[in-house]
Structure formats: C-alpha cells, structure tokens
N, C-alpha and C positions, 0 to 999 in steps of 0.2 A: 502591367500584369506582374505581380510578385509572387502570386502561388507558384508552388514548384519550383522557388529558387533558392539557389544556396544562400541566402543571406546571414551575414555575419550575426552573431548573437549581440543583442540589445546591451546585455550587460557584460559581454565578454570583456572588454576595454578595462572597465574597472576593476574587474576582478584579477586579470593578470597585472594590473599596477597596484594592486593592493589597497585600492579605493574603496572596497566594498565594506559596508558598515555591518559586521555581526552583532548578536547580543552583547557578547563580551567586550565589544569596542565601547559599548554605551557608558558614559561616566556623568554623573548627575553630581551637582553641589551637596555635600554635607552626606554623601552615599555611605552606608553601610557595607561591610561583607557579612553574608550569612554562612552558615553550615548546620547540615542536619545530623540529629543523633538517630541510627537507624538500629533495628531489632538485630541481635546476636544469633535468636532463635528462630527456627521456623514455626513454632507453634506454642504459645505461652499465654496465660494469663497475666495481665500486668496488675500488681498488687499495690504498686506505691510507686510516684514520679516526684522525687525532690529534687527542685532546681534551685535551691536557696543559694547554694556556694556559686553556682553559675552566674546568679544575679548580682551578687556582691562583688564579682570579679571586676575590678578597674578596667574600663573600656568596653564592658557589655552594657548594651542600651536595652535589649529585649530578649527575652527567653519566651518562647511559645509552644504549646502542645494543645491535647483536644479540649483542655479545661476552657481556652482561648475562643474557640468556635462553638456555635450551635451545632447540635446532631444532624447534620444533613450529610444524607447519602448521595451518591452522584453515580453515573455510568452509561455508557452509549444505549445499553440494551435492558440491562438489569441495573439497578441502582443499589451496588451492593459494598461501594467503597467510600471510605470518609478521608479528609485530608491528612489527618494523624490518626494513627492507632488508637481506638478510644478505651475497650477493656481487655483487647487480648492483640496480640501480633499473629500473621498468619503465614508470614515467608521472612527468610533472612533478607534484612534490607528494607523493611517497611518503616516509614518514617514515624517516629515516636515523640521527636521535640525538636527543636530548632533555636538557635541561637543568633543573633545581630550584635556585631562589635564594630570598633573603629578599624580594626585591620585584620586580615584572614588568621594570623597566627593568634591574636587572642580568642577569636571565635574557635578556633581549635581547641585551645585550653579550657574554655568554658564548657566543650562537649564533654572532657574528661571528667569534670566536676558534676554533671548530673548525674545523681543515683537513681536506677531503677532497680524495683524488685520485682522480679519475674516467678511465676509458678509453672512448670513445664507441663504440656499438655501432650496429648498422644498425636502422633503426625503420620501422614502418608503422603508419598511421595509420586508413585505410580499410579497412571489414573486407571489400570486395569485392576488393582488393588483396590482403588479408591471405589469402584464400582461393586464391590463385593458386601453383603450384607454383614453388619457389625462393624464395617471399617469406621475409623474416626472420622466424623462430619468436620468439615471445613468451616462450614456457615449451619449453626444449628437453627438459625430464625430465618431462612432462606425464604419461608412463605410469608414474611412481612415486608421483603423488599418489593419496593414498584417495580414495575418492568413495561418495556412496550408490548401492545397487544401481540399475542403469539410466541413472545419468549417468555415462557413460564418454567421457572424451576420446578424440579421434582421433589416434592417435601419428603425429608426424611432420608433424604441420600445427597450424594456429591453431585448429581447431575443438574447443571444450570440450565442446560436446554437440550432438547430432543429434535433434531429435524428429520422430517420422514418424505422419502419419496416413493411412490409407487406407479407405476404402469403395465398394463396388460395383466397376465395370470404367469407369475414367476414359477410356480411349481410345473406347470404345463409346459413353459418354455425349455427347462431343464430335461423335462421328459420327452421333448422332441428333439433334443440335441443329439448330433452324434458323438461329440467331445466335450468333456466336461471339466475344466480346470480350475483349482482353488489353491490359492498362495496368501501368504500373509508377508507384509512388507512394514519396515519401521522407518520414520525418519526423527532425527534427535532435536532438541533444543540448541538455538542459534541467536547468534547477535547479527545486528544490521551494519555493523562495521563503518557506519558514518565517523567521520574524522571529527566534526566539531561536538562535543558532548553538550548535552541540555543546558541552557543558560537563559535565565530572567533578571530582569530589573523591575522591581515593583514600587509603587509610591501610593501613598493615600493621600489626597490634598487637604486644604484646611475645609473643604467644603464635604468631606467625604466621599470623595470621587476616585477611584482607582484607575490606575494607570499602568501598563503591563507593556513592557518590550519583550518580545520572545523569541525563541526560535522554533514556535508552533508552526507545525503544517495545515492547523486548523483553527485560523484565529475567531471565526465566530463560534465553534464548538468549545472552545475555550473559555470565551466570554460567559458563554450559557452555564458552563460549570462554575465558573466563579461568581457569577451572580446569586447561583443557587447556594454555594457553600457560605457566602458573605450575607444572605439575605438582602440582596439590593436590585433595585431595579436594573434592566439590562443598560439604562442610560448613564448609569453611574459606573460602568466597567468599560474602560476603552483598552483594546488590545491592539498592538502595532508589531507587526512581524519585520524583523530585519533579515537580511540575506540568511540564508540555511545553508548551513555547510555539509548537506546530506541529510536523508531522514529515511526514505524506504519504508517508510510505515512506522518507524521509531519514534518519531515526534508528533503524534497523533493525539495523546493523552496527556492530560494535566498532571504533571509528575513534580514540579517544581513551584509553579507560579503560586498556586494557593498557600505554599507554605511561606514564600516571600513576601505575599500580602499580609499574612497575618502577622510575619515580624514588623513590617513596615507601618501597619496601623497601631502596634503597640508603641514603636520606637517614634513615631511620629517623623520619620525620615526615610528616605529611599533605601531600598536593600537590593544589593545582588547577590544572587546564588546561583552557584554554576556547580555541575557535577564532576566528580573526579572522573577518570576514566574507570576506575573499580566501580564506581555508583553507577556509571552508563550500562556497565555490564550487569549487574546485580539488581538495581532499584527502577531503571526504565524497563519498557517491555521487551520481550524475546519473542522469537519464534516459536509457535506451538509446536511441539512434539505431538508426533501423531503414529498410531497402529492402524493398518489398513489391512482388512481381510476380504478379498476379493474372489468373485466365484464366477466364471463365464461358460455358458454355454452356446457352441458354434457347431455350424453344419459341415459337412465334409468338404463343400466347394468354399467355406471360408466364410461364410456368411453367419455374422454375429446375431445370436438368438435370444438369449438371456443374459443378464449380469446382475448379481448381487454385492453388494458392498457394506460392510460395517467399519465405520472408521470411527476412532475412540481419540478425542482432541484432549491434550493436557493443558488447560488454560490457566494454571497455577492457582494462586490464591484468591484471584479476582476475575469476573468476567470480562472487563474492558472491552475489547473490539469481537471477543471470541463469538457471541452469539451472531453478529452477522457474517462473520468468518463460515462458521458451520453451516449458516443458511446458504451464503451466496457461492460456496465452493460446492455444499453438498448437492445442490440442484444441476449442478453441471458434471457431477463427480464421474459418471461412467465413460466421459470422454467424449469426442467429437464424432460418433457415429449414430447409424440408425439400428435403433436395438428396440424390438416390440417389446420386450419382457424386462422389466427393469425394477429393482427394490435397492433402496438406500436408507441406512440408519446411520445417521451422522451425530454422535454424541459428544457434548461439551463437558468436561469433568473437571470439578475442582480439586486441587491438591494444595500441598504447603510448599508448593515451589515457585521462584519468582514468576510476576504475572505475565503471561502472554499475551500479545496484540497483534495488531497488523504487521506485516512483513511483506514485502515486495511479492505478489501473487496471490497473496491473501486466502492461503490454504491450497491452492491449485496445484502448486510444485509438489507438495507430499501426495497429492492424489495422481497426479499426471504419473509420477514416478511409479505407481503402482501399475496403473493402467497400461503404460506403453512398454514397461517391461513385460508384463503378461502377454501383450499383442505379440510381442517376438517369440515367445514361448509357443503361442498358438500357432504362429507361422510355421516355425520349426516342426512342430507335431503334424502338421499337415502337409508340409513339403510346398508352402506357399512362399514366394517372395513377400518378405515383409512390408515393401512398398505396393505392391499387388494387393496385399490383404488391407491396407488401411484406405487405399482407393476404392475399394469394391464396398468397404462400409462406412466412408464419408459421408457427411451431411453435405446436401447442396443447395442452391436457393429453392426456397419453398417447403424444405424439410421442416418437421416439427421437433422442436425441443423434447427433452423428456417431461417437461411441464404443461407442454401443450402451446407453446409460443411458436407462432410462423417465423422462422429464420430468414432474415434477409442481409444482403452483403454477405454473402459467403463465398469467400476467395480460397476455401481450404484445399479443394483438390488442385488448384493452379500452384498454391505454395508446394503441394507435396510432388508434384511435376518438376516444378523448378528445381527442387532441390534434388531430384533423382537425376536431372539432367546435369547438373554440376557434379555430380559424383557418378555417372555412368561408368560402369567397367571397373569401379574402384571398391563396391561393397562386397562384403564378404571378407573372407580371410586374404589380405595382400601377401602376406609373408608370415612365417612363424613369429607369435609374439604381437601381432599386428592384426588390427579389424578395423572395420567400418561400422558405425552403428546407425539408426535412423529412427526417428520418433515424430509425432505430431501432437498437438494441442488445441484446445480452446481455451478462453479465459472471459469467464461472464464479468460485466460491469455492473456495480451496483445502480439499482432502477430507485425511482420515488425519492430522489434529491435533485435540489434546484441551484441554480447558480443567476446572477443579476450582473449587470454590467452598466456604468456611465459612459459616454462619450461625449467631450467636450470639444468643440472646435476654438480655437482662439481667433482672435482679430486679425492674426497674420497667416490664418489658413494652416496653420499647425493644429496637432489634435493631441487630446490626452485623454487614454483610457484608464478608467478606474473600475478595479475588481479586485475579487479578494482570492483568486487563485495564487498560491505562494510559489514562486520560483525556489525551486530547493534543488538547481542544477538541471532540470530536465529540458530546460529551453523554453518553457511556457511564456515568459514575456516576451520572446522574438516572436512566437507562434500567435500571440494576441496581437501583436504590432503588424504582422503581416496579413491577418484576417481583415483588421480595421484598414489598412490601407488599401486592399483590394476593394472593399466595400465604398471607400471615399474616393477614390481615384488618386491617391497621394502616394509618395515615397515612403519607404519605411522610416527613414530618416525623420520625417517630418512627425512622427508617433513618439509619445511619451507614456509609459507603462507605470502608474503609480503603485508604490509598495501596498500591501494590505494594511488597512488601519481601520477599525470597526466604527470608529467615527466620522470616517470620510467615503471609503470604499463599500459598495454593497453587499450583499449577503452571498455567501457560498458556502456550500455543505461543507469542502474542504479538498485539500489536494491530497486525495487518495485514490486507490482503485481506477487509475488510466482514466478516469473520468474528465481530465481538464481541458483536452482540447474539443472532446464532445461537448460538454456542458458548459463550459465555460467560454469556449470557442463559439457555440451557437449564441451565448448571450451577447458577447461583443459584437458578432455580426450581425445580430437585431439591432443593437443599439447603434452601430454605425449606420445602418440603414434607416435608421431613425432620424438619424441627424442627416444623412444625406436627402432624405424626402424633405426635410425643413429648407435645406438649401435649394431643392428645385421647386420649392412653391415660391420662394424669394426669387429665385431666378426668372421663373417662368413669366411674371408681370415685365420684367425689363427685356426678356428676349421675345415677348409677344408669341409665347409657344406654350403647348400643355406640357405640364410638368410628368405625365405619364411618356412623353415623347424624349425627354431629357437622359443624359449620361454624365458621369463623372469619371474623367479619363485625364491624366496627366496634369493633376492639380486645376482641371478646368470643369465648369459645369456646361454643357454644349449640347445643341441639338444633334440627335441621331442624325447622320446621314449628311450632315451640313457642319462641318469641322470648322467653317470659318464663323458660325454663328455661336458665338460662348462666351462667357464669362470666367474669369479667375477667381477661383476659392477665395483667396485673401480679401478680393474686392467684397465679394457677396459676404463674407464673415465680417468685415468692418461695417458694412452697411446695416448688416442684421442688429449689431451691439447698438447702433444709433437709432435705429426705427423701430425694431421689435425686441430686442434685448439679444443675449448669447445664445448661440445655438447649442443644445444639450440634447444627446440622445440617450433613451434610456431602453432596456428590455430586461426580461427575465426568461429563462429556460427550464421547463422541468419534465422530466419524463416520469410519468406515474405509475404507480404500482397499486394492485388490490392486495388484500391480506390475504397471506397464503391460507390454504385449507390445511390445517394441522395434521391430518392422516394423510392427505396424498401430496402435499407440497406444491398443488396446482393454483397458480394464479394466472392472470391473462399475460402479463409481461414481467417476469421475474428479472430479466435482464433489460438493461438500456441497449445491450448491443453485445457482441462476442467478437473477438479478436482471434483469428485462426492463424495458424503456422505450423511451419515443419523443419526441422533440424538435419543435419548428418556431421559425425563427427569421426575423425581418424584418430587413432590412439596407437602407441607402441607400449608395450609392456615389457617391463625387464624380468623375465620369468625366475631370475635369481632371487630377486628382492621383492617382487611385488610392485615396484614403482610402476606410475603410470605418467606417460608423457602424451598429452592432447596435442597433435601437430596441425589439425586444421579444423574448423567449424564452418559449414554453409548454412545460413540462417535466412529462411524466407518468411515474411509474413503481410497479411491482409491488413492494410492501414486505412483502407478506404479510400482517400485521396492523400497524397503526399503534400503537406504544406510546405516543410523545409526538408529537402532530401539530407542534408548535413546532420540536423537535428536526429531523424529517425535513424540514419545509420549509428549516429552516437549512442542511442538509446540502444540499439540493438548489440553493439559491441560491448557495452558495458553490462548489459544483463547477461550475453554468454560468460563473462569474466566472472561475474556474481554467480551464476549455475554452476560454472566450474568449482568455485570456491565451495558451495554447498556440496557439490557432487563429491570431491576429493579430500577435502580439509577440515571442514568448518563444523565444530559440535562444541557446546557449552558443556563441560563435565561438572558434575555435581556430587557431592558427598553429603548425605543428610540434610538436601536442601542447600548447601552451601556451594558457591559456585567457585571452583578451583583454579579456573583460567580466566580470571578478570583483566586481561591485558592483552595488548596487541603481540606482547613478548610471547605469550604462551598460546593465544587464540589466533591461529593460523589462518590467514587468507590469501589468495593468489596475488602474487606482485607480478611487475613486467616478465622477469624471465619464464613465469609460467604460462604466459599467455599466449595462445596460439594465432596462425593465419587465421582471421575471420573473414569471411566473404557473405556481405549482405545483398539479400535479393527482394526488394520491395514489390509488392503486388497490390493493385488499386482495384478494388471492387467498391464502388461509391455507395455511402448510406444515404439512402432517401432523407434522412432527418440530420446526418452530418453536416456541420458547416463545409460548404463546398463539397460535400461527400465524405469528410474526413472522420474517422473513428479515433483512433490512438495506438501507442505500442509501448507504453512506459512499464508494463508487467508481464507481458505474455512470452517474451523470449526466456526469463529464468523458469517459466513453468515446464520448458521442454527439454532443457538442458540436462539434468540429473539423468532421465532414462535414456536420453541420445548416448550420453557416455558410457552409462553402464551396458548399454546394448552393443557398443562397439568394445568393451572389455571382455563381454561374452564372446563376441567373433575372436577376439585375439586369443583367449585362454580356456574356453570352454567352461566356465565358471560363473554360475548366474547369482550375482550379488543381491541379497534383500534387504540390506541395511546400509543406511548413509551414516558419515561417509565413507568412500571405499579407500580406506588408506593402505599403504603397502601392507602394514601388518595383516590386516584382514584379510586381504586378497592372497597373500604369501599361505597362510594357513589354509584357506579355502583352497588353493591350488594344490597343497599338500593333500589336503583330504581328498579331492578330487581322484587324483593320483592313485591313492589308495584302494578308494571305492571303485575307480575303473579298470 
C-alpha cells in the first residue's frame, strides 16, 4: 500500500545533485546558436525586410523569415497566428526574422544588420477601448481564420470570442431581491515568474525529419503545431521534453520551436534558441488582464438570488489559449454557490499588447477576486458572518452547476468549516491595523481531453511507465509511480517514469488545467491494471486458480485469502518473456464533452470535475505607509483522495506564495504596448521573507471517476488567495480595494481618501 504515503519525489535526487537535464543542457555536434529579431512596434505594416548584410556576415549560416515558410496559421481555438510576422506586426516583441550562427555573439551582431522598414498603423491597448465602434482592428480578416466549433470571432470587431451563460430569469431575480450590489474589479497583466526561460534545440535530419528538444508543457500540442507550420505528417516530427524549470501555463504555446526549426532546415545543422529574460517577459505569453463587472441580488436572510457578470479579457495580439480560458472560467464565474438566476457575458478582446495565454488558475483567480470580495460586502451589509453567508449558499453533493451539470465529490462546505475552525476567535479585527479575511472558491477542469499510458513490466519484475504528462515541478512523476505501484503490488522504487517523447510515450492533451492526476492518473491506473490482468492470467495456470481470485501484493501474485499460494512477479515476468512475450499494459482515459449551446453555455458536462477550497488570511497593515504583512494563511482544499500528502501540501504552499505575489506585488507595466519592467529586478515577486506561516488542511471527498478517488490541486489555491488577503485588508483598514495589486502606495492613498470621506 503506497497510496497516501509521503513517498520521496522520484526526481528529487537528480534535481538536488544537478543531474537533471534541461533543454539548455542539450549540446549536439555542429550545433548553431540562434537569435530572434523582434518587432519594436505594437502595430505596423512590414514594407521591406533586407537580410543580405546579415547573410554575408562571416559565421552566419542561416537567416529565416516568413518568406521561408508556407503561409500557415495555427492556434488552439482560433488559428490566427503565424511563426513569423507576415505582412504586419501586432505587438512589441513579435518575431520578424531569426538568424543562426556559429556563436551567440555573431548571431546578435547579425540581428543588428537586418534592416526592416515599417509603416505605423493605428494601435489599441485597452480592451474596453478596443470594443468601441471605430476602434482600430487588430485583425481585419478575422472571418477568414479557421476555428474550433463554437469559437467564432465577431467579424468587424476586436471580439475574438463571446461566451454566454444563462440560467433562470435574471430580471425577475433582481426584482425579487431585497439587496442589490454592483461593483467593478480590475486585474492587471502579470508574468508567470518561471526561473527557466523558454529554450529549444531543433534539428532536421537528412531524411527531412524534425526533432525538437523543448521546455514545452504540451509536447503533443507542439508536435501538431510544428507539423502544420512545416506541412509535415506528424510521423515526421518528434518532440522530446526535458526537465522543465517551471511553467505555470507559460510554456504551453509554440514560441521558439518553429523559429528554430526554420533555421535548422535552412542551415542543415542543429540550432539552439533560448529566450533572454526580457524576451520571456515580452514575447512569451502573459496573464490575461481583466475587468469584471459584477451585480448580485440577495435576500435579507443571505440567500443569493441573482448574479450578473460582464467580463472583458484582454487577450493581446492573438487568441492563443484565450478562447478556452474565456469559456472554462466563464461557466464557473459566479462562484461555488447555488444561485437560481445567472447571466454571464465573457468577452475575449484583441489588442496590440503582448499575447495572453494560460496562467495558473486559467482565469478563475481574476473572477474569484471579484466574486469573493463582493461576498464580504454582502455579508457586511446584511450583518451576517462571512463564513455563515458562504455556508448558507455553498454547493453540495448533487447540486447543479450553472450549466446543468450534476456536481459530485463536493467537499466545499467541509473546507469552509475546517478553515473556520482553524481561525475560530481570530476573525474580524484583532487589533488596530490587523485583520482576518476569508474566501472560498471552486476551479473547473477542462473536459473533452484525453490521456494515454503504457506500462511495461520488465523481466526482473520492475516496471516502466510511459506517458506524456510533463514533470514541471508539480510532482506528477511521483504520483504516476505511486499509482502504478499500487495497482501492481510493487514498491515505488520498482517504477521508472519515462520523460515525454512523442515517438515513444503515448498521447496526452497537455500538462495544463490541474488535469494530470485525474486524466493521466486514470490512464496509468488502467494501463497498470491491464498489465496486472496479464500477470494474473499467466499465474492462474501455475496456481490452479481463477484469475478473478488473485491479487498483487508485495511483489507477489497470490490467491486471495491464501498468502502461501503465490508466485513472485519477477518469476512471472521472466516466464512471460519466454512463453508469451513481454507484459505490456495500455489504456486511455477521456472525459467527453458535448458542444456548448452558444446562447446559454449549457452542455451536459462542462467540467471534468471541480476542485473546492477555502482560505483565511491574517494580515497586519502599517497605517502610516500602507505596507501589508501577511502573517498566517490557512488553506483547506478538497483533493478527492490524497495520493501523496507531501506533494499536495507543497502544491498548496507554493500556490499561496504565488497568490500572495498576485495580490500584493505583481504587475507588468506597459506604455504604448511596451513592457517597462521585463526583469526580475523590476518585476517584484514574493521571496522567503514575505512568506507567511501556511497551514494546509486536505479534505478527501473521493471522486467516482478519479484514480482511487483522486482529483487534483495544482491551480485551485491561487484562485482563492487574492480575495482572502483583500478581505483581511478591509478588516484591518476599512478600505475596500478593487484593483490588483494592492501596493502600499495604492492602499495609503485609499486610506487617506477613506479618512476624508468618513
């Protein structure tokens, strides 16, 4: 029995001893170094590109631009992006050309020799401005772009997707309410803060086959895009994922690999491309800025009766993952509550800002910030304890989601009670300048995606797990090893997990959306069960027993209830190789999804599952400066079933710190589409002195479809943290902040204004 045990990470030793191989560690014979020329303009027509001087520079072996590739657009929901800018650039940092040279210095010099002539075009940066009639169009031919069913751009506008959710009769709901509150909240652009910048090594062999070593978190998605861009069959593209030094959603898209392959094909040699730190801030994806208008109707007893939300997402120059974010956060936008009358309009808007993509929480932190802040306002106006208000309205087992899905594995109320118990007697104002805040949330998880796994039992009884979920620091390799070991009756030490390689490891949608444990965990469990059944059929003859009466325990296959009647797995595995061939288990798992009704947002299963949780935060505010110190956070989350407590707790603690940064520090500052703080020197993130005491409380409400009942917890905590801290700041100061981050300057002037108006 290895489930629920604090098993050491299977990748831990190699990482702490420096043996892990990252993409930048890859060195191939005759490898060149690449550099990318990027646009200095947020919106401009490309009139001319002259690369002749760069091509003639000694040591330069290739210069590539859009003219070296077929005109192919790609994108996860709307195909609106090309590898290199074709006729115009749409944001500062867009790739215009690239060079490959014998060394990095020569490549940088070659960039300076490329001459590009631009003609400036009208620009738009604010999403609300971009919605106005007559605003400059970022994409004039958006109607010609291919898109997935339902993700339809609105022709003649900057709206690339409009998600609608409708439930009940909103007008009647507000008319029947005793109290109606309306507020607007803002969330800025932010960066993922991963330590390892994007890196890839690209190579075309003599047979025209492309091989890429990458820091991507979606190897199969990357393979699909590369095959499309280079018009190759997928069998001609191989993607291998190295260890990844952090992702948080920032390494889900093709940002370097297609450029490197273009250079490698032209040069006939391998090419390494690495983003500088500044490039990772400007040319990789960022978090979607959002403006959220929320209006809520409530009864005097605290019953939520109606909620309307209008969300404007600034997706930047291209859609990227914005379509999925707009939909998947939108259908859960009103919060984890039972509200009969709901209307949500979620608008994804093009601008000339850097491209926004997936970031931890996938839109839910922005929405929860608004919802949970307003929940505290409602509680105060009605004189109800904030915890009691949430318990009164919280979803429970068998409740319906806003789009009609029957909810299962709902541990929300237990997480609320756990956090309340941990802070009993501490809520409200503790002392002048001190406060305790509370919030809860849910996080939906992508439906309609699949994962597959192979499990191979070696002749000595050890096991190899092959899957394409990427270990990005979350501990997925350890979880997969524990699941396989549990099914096969082996030790975790007997399991080896192979790194993703599209030539070897089977399909996975991607390491995104908290789906790894649930989707890939299921695939690994089923593949291990398939291998185990083959062991049982082999052992049944030898033991003169029915295969249904056998069990795998402690490295043995034995008859249930007769521990003396058994055979070791190594003996059975070796015999299978001689008589039947090696034992290989295989399986796939998919959670299906029906197409959304575009007017109501109602499918049968909009989310694979929901993660529920609650938090409390204790803060101290320096009323003289506006400085905020978060002293303690209690976080309780329903993970379905705990596979590895240490991994779950680590996820919770890391997300609290990340949420702390989003609440108090982090914001990408732009001027005319140009990022002003593209470095860790100027982009402030929390460090250890900022870290509060963190208390993790894991709740288990097993999911009927989860592997051994497990769900996941990889993103849910960051969803809750901003509102938790903001509510505590309000308790400490009496000031309700409605724009993130809550910096000392903003809070100081808000307190001054509050004093004047009070």
